[in-house]
N, C-alpha and C positions, 0 to 999 in steps of 0.2 A: 419572301425568302427568309430562311433563318438568318439572324443577325450574326455576322462574324464576330468572334471574341474581341477582336481589336477595336471594333466600333461600339461596343456596348457601353463603355464609359461616356462616349459623346452623346448617346441617346439618353443616358441617365441625367446627363448635365444640361440637356435641351439644345444642344449644339446642332444636332441633326434630329429629324423626327423619325425617319425611316430609311432603310436600304432598299433601293429599287431593283438593282441587279448588279451582278459583276461586270466590269468593263474590260479588265485586262488582268492578267497574272503573269508576272515575270520572275526572274531570278532574284531581284532585289525587293520587290514590293508587289502587292495586289491593289488594284484600283477598282472602286465601286461607284456606281452612279447613286447619289443620295438625295433625299428630299430634306431641305433645310427649313420647310415651313413657308407658309405664304406664297406658295407656287414657285419657290426658289429652288432650282435644281443645280447641284454642283457635284463635284467628284471628290472622293476621299481616298487618299493613298496610305495604305498601311504598310509600313516598313517590316521586312523579315528580319529575324535575329541573324547575327553574323554566321552562325553554324549552318543556316539554312540557305545562305546566299551563295551564288556561284560566281560573282564578279571576280576576275582574276587580277593580279598585279596590283592589289589594293594599296601597297606602300607607296608606289610611284604617284598615285593620285593624291595621297594624303600629305606628301612632302610640302612643307610650307605652311600647312594649317597649324594653328596654335589653339591650345585649350584656353579656357577662360582664366585659369590661375596657374601660378608657377608650379605649384604642388601637382596639379593635374598634368602639366606639361611634362614634368620629370617622370611621372608615373607612366604616361604614354610611351616615353622613350624607353623605360625598363621593361615594358609590356607586362606589368603586374596585372593582378586581377582588377584593381581599380583603374589601372591605365587602360586595360581592354575595354572596360565599361566606358571610359571617357572617350576612347577612340570611336566606339560604337555611336555615341551620342554625337560626336563631332561629324561623322559620316552622315547621320540623319539630318543633323541641323544644316549642313552644307547646302543641300537643295533649298531649304526654307530661305536661308540668307541670300542664296543666289537669286531666287525668284524675285524677293523684294528689291534686290539691288539692281537686277536687269530690268525689271519693270520701270523703275525709277530713271533708268538710263535710256528708255525708249525701245528696248529690245522686245519683240513680240513673243511673249511667254504667256502661260495661263496666269491670270490674276490670283495671286495668293489671298486666301481669307482666314489664315491662322493655322497654328500648329498646336494640337491638343493631344496629350498622352501618346506621343509617337505616331500621331496620325496628321498628315498634311491635307487640309481642306481647301480646295482651289477651284477656279472656274472650270466648267465643263466646256471644252471647245467643241463647237457644233459645226456641221456642214451647212451648205446652202438650204437644205430641206429641214433643218433644225435637229437632225439626229446627230449622235456623236461623230466627230470628223474622222476621216480615214487617215491612215499614215501615207506618206509619199510612196512608200514600198508597194502600197496596194492600188497605185494610180499610175497609168501610162500617159505622160504629157505629150502634147504635141512638141515640135522642134521649138516654136515660139515660146510656149510655156516653159520648157526646159530652160531656155536662155533667161527668161524673166525670173524664174524661180532661183536660178544660179545666182544672178546678179542680186537679188534681194537677200539670199542667204549670205553671200559674201559680205554685203553691208551689215548683216546681223552679226556675223563673226567680228567685223571691225568694231561695232558698238559694244560688243562683249568685251573686246580686248581694251577698248577705251575705258571700260568700267573695271578693268583689272583682272578679267576672267577669261578662261578658255573652257569650252564645254568639255572637251577631253574624250568624248565618245559619240560625237555628232555623226549621223548618217540618215539615210532616208527612213530608217526604222524609228527614229525619235523626232520626226518632224510631222505634225498633223497639218492637213490641208483645211483651213477655215475659210469662211466666206470671203474674207479679205486677203487670202493668201496663206503662205506657210506660217506655222506656229511652232517654236521650238519647245520641246519637253525633255523630262528625264535628266536632271542636273545634280544628282548626288555625288557624282565623280568630278564636277566642275573644279578646276584647279586655279591657284593664285599665279597670275602670269610672271610676277616679279619674283616669287618666293620658290619657284619649282624648277629644278634643273632640267626637267623634261618638257618644258613649256613649248619650246619651238616644235619639237617632234610631235606633240599632241595637236598643236595648231595645224601643222602640215597635214596630219592624218584626217582631222576634221575637214579641211579644205579639200583633200583628195577624195574623201568618201562622197562629199556632195558633188564634186566634180565628175566622179565616175558614174554616179546615178544620172546626172543631167546630160552627160556626154553620150549616153546611149541613144538620145534623140538629136543632140546637137554635137557631133563628134569633133568639131573645131575647138571645143573646150578642153580637150586633152592636151592641147599644145599651149597652155597657159601656166603661169607661175605666180598665182595669187598669193599663196602662202608666204613666198619669199618677199613679195612686194609689200604685203601687209607688215611682216615682221621687220623689214628694213625701216619702214616709216615708224614703227613702234620703237625701235631701238634708238632712232634719231630724234625721238620726242616730237614727231611731226604728224603721227596719226591722229585724225580727227573723226568724230562719229559720221561726218558727211564726206570723208575723203573720197575722191573720185579715183576709181582703180582702172588699170588698163589691162592687168594680167600679164604684163611684160616685166622682165627683170633681166638685168645684165650683170652677170657675175664678175666681179673685180678680177682683173688679170693679176696672176701672181698671189692671190689670197691663200694663206696657208691652209685654210679649212675648207677649200672648195670641194676636195674630193669626199670629205666626211659629209658636207651638206648635200652633195648629189646622192651619196649613199642613203641619207635619210629621206630624201625625195623618193628613190626607188623603193625603199622599205615601205613608205606610206602608199605608194601606187600598187606595190605588190599586195599588200593588205586589203586594199580596196578591191583589187581585181580578184583576190582569193575569195572575198566575201560574196562577190557577185557569182563566181563559179559555184560556190556552195549553194547559193539560192536557186541557180538554174538546175543543179543536180537534184535538189529537193524537190523542185517543181516537176522534173521529169518523173522522180519516184512515185509522186502522187497520181500522175496520169495513167 
């Protein structure tokens, strides 16, 4: 196939030998299967420029991120041309930084192999037959598999939070099914848990998206409160990577913010249900 322009510098520098085929194209990036020589097959993620991206509510994801220098930070705040460029770089670098950070924390993510000229080279997640792994959205689990995947992904969310990060857009669309189970992908919007005022809401949405997917086969999961259990442990500095979760949570009597907390829960669940209705309507339209 013709080499995409974004990958030409990597071929010229000998980082990859050739492009085998496109793997996925989304609003934020295009991903290709590439040959890195010596029989090593990986994937390369080429990020799209800001004006070509469709990701919404960018500002709330970037809250708490800092540029490398004070001048860059001020420019980002003023939205100058230099600031927009720095913001763009911060967006691209966020996924690279998150992958290295999360891999070190024991989160199951694709192993990163470097960031070159705006291109992230990383492990190609494969299925049991050696081909590119499918997304959870393309798989219908059994009830037992749904429970197992849910438990595993709750632990992965805990491990991410213990490393100071929240995915921010986690759903069945950005979890691959590898030979050893789910693998979390797509992290450019990952947020700093301590520095972002939207942290709990985004954590709750991540949890509810995964719960809504798994509850299709294991409906009892709808009656769980993992997001609140996780966040309470986090705020009390008691959350550990191997914390045992129950999905149960007791709201304090007379707490001033119970109504707002419940509203956030309902918002997250409504969003998850709306996503599911949209997928079902799209599937019906194709049939």
